[in-house]
C-alpha positions as MATLAB code, in Angstrom:
seq = 'MSPAPARGLRADHAKLQEAFTGLVRDALAGAGHAAADPRRAARTLLALADGLTTHVLVGHLSPREAYEVLHGHLAGLWGRPEPSAGA';
ca = [
      91.642   84.434   94.548;
      91.004   86.858   91.692;
      93.281   86.925   88.947;
      94.873   90.348   89.257;
      96.384   89.458   92.908;
      97.402   85.919   91.762;
      99.461   87.568   89.019;
     101.315   89.805   91.558;
     101.815   87.124   94.159;
     103.104   84.636   91.118;
     105.526   87.364   90.200;
     106.598   88.341   93.327;
     107.252   84.731   94.465;
     109.456   83.933   91.172;
     111.447   87.378   92.079;
     111.818   86.046   95.535;
     112.739   82.562   94.204;
     115.417   83.669   91.965;
     116.790   85.964   94.635;
     116.970   82.714   97.026;
     118.677   80.659   94.065;
     121.127   83.259   93.620;
     122.058   83.347   97.353;
     121.842   79.826   97.862;
     124.246   79.277   94.877;
     126.573   81.662   96.341;
     126.537   79.823   99.692;
     126.772   76.434   98.028;
     129.768   77.273   95.746;
     131.462   79.031   98.929;
     131.350   75.743  101.189;
     132.463   73.527   98.095;
     129.125   72.333   96.912;
     128.655   73.752   93.663;
     127.130   70.478   92.059;
     123.951   70.704   94.245;
     121.223   72.027   92.413;
     120.386   75.562   93.751;
     117.170   76.409   92.307;
     115.760   72.867   94.260;
     117.096   74.197   97.385;
     116.069   77.752   97.090;
     112.579   76.042   96.532;
     112.723   73.749   99.307;
     113.804   76.417  101.804;
     111.151   78.844  100.628;
     108.370   75.952  101.369;
     110.141   75.183  104.750;
     109.792   78.915  105.440;
     106.262   79.038  104.420;
     105.260   75.974  106.258;
     107.278   76.976  109.412;
     105.514   80.242  109.502;
     102.146   78.946  109.515;
     103.257   76.317  112.362;
     104.360   79.274  114.433;
     101.195   81.126  113.686;
      98.618   78.049  114.490;
     100.943   77.408  117.720;
     102.244   74.386  116.584;
     105.704   75.677  116.943;
     107.138   78.361  118.994;
     109.308   80.747  117.146;
     112.734   79.355  118.835;
     111.391   75.850  117.541;
     110.761   77.102  114.079;
     114.379   78.775  113.868;
     116.092   75.358  115.352;
     114.456   73.694  112.105;
     115.524   76.202  109.854;
     118.955   76.151  111.479;
     119.179   72.390  111.359;
     117.990   72.576  107.544;
     120.731   75.230  106.632;
     123.329   73.473  108.533;
     122.691   70.285  106.553;
     122.281   72.248  103.010;
     125.775   73.443  103.946;
     127.205   70.099  104.622;
     127.677   70.891  108.507;
     126.645   69.026  111.459;
     123.126   69.584  112.597;
     123.336   72.077  116.110;
     121.894   70.371  119.092;
     118.782   71.643  120.199;
     118.584   74.677  122.323;
     122.304   75.567  121.104;
];
């Protein structure tokens, strides 16, 4: 990738990560999990979303299956039981 687009992608990703970090921090604090690392949780969430997007695009997962994976991850992050498949 050429340097100019790479710089733009890095800057945009950094902004997105900071936004997610703030959202996760607020959500974790609201759920009583303020001790968790919101930056790491945001990085994990972004990586998971990127991976799920790829899996849906190449046909390894349906959009519904990807949603269930993401929903299960978020439920675990907030300390709630994982929903059953198809719920």
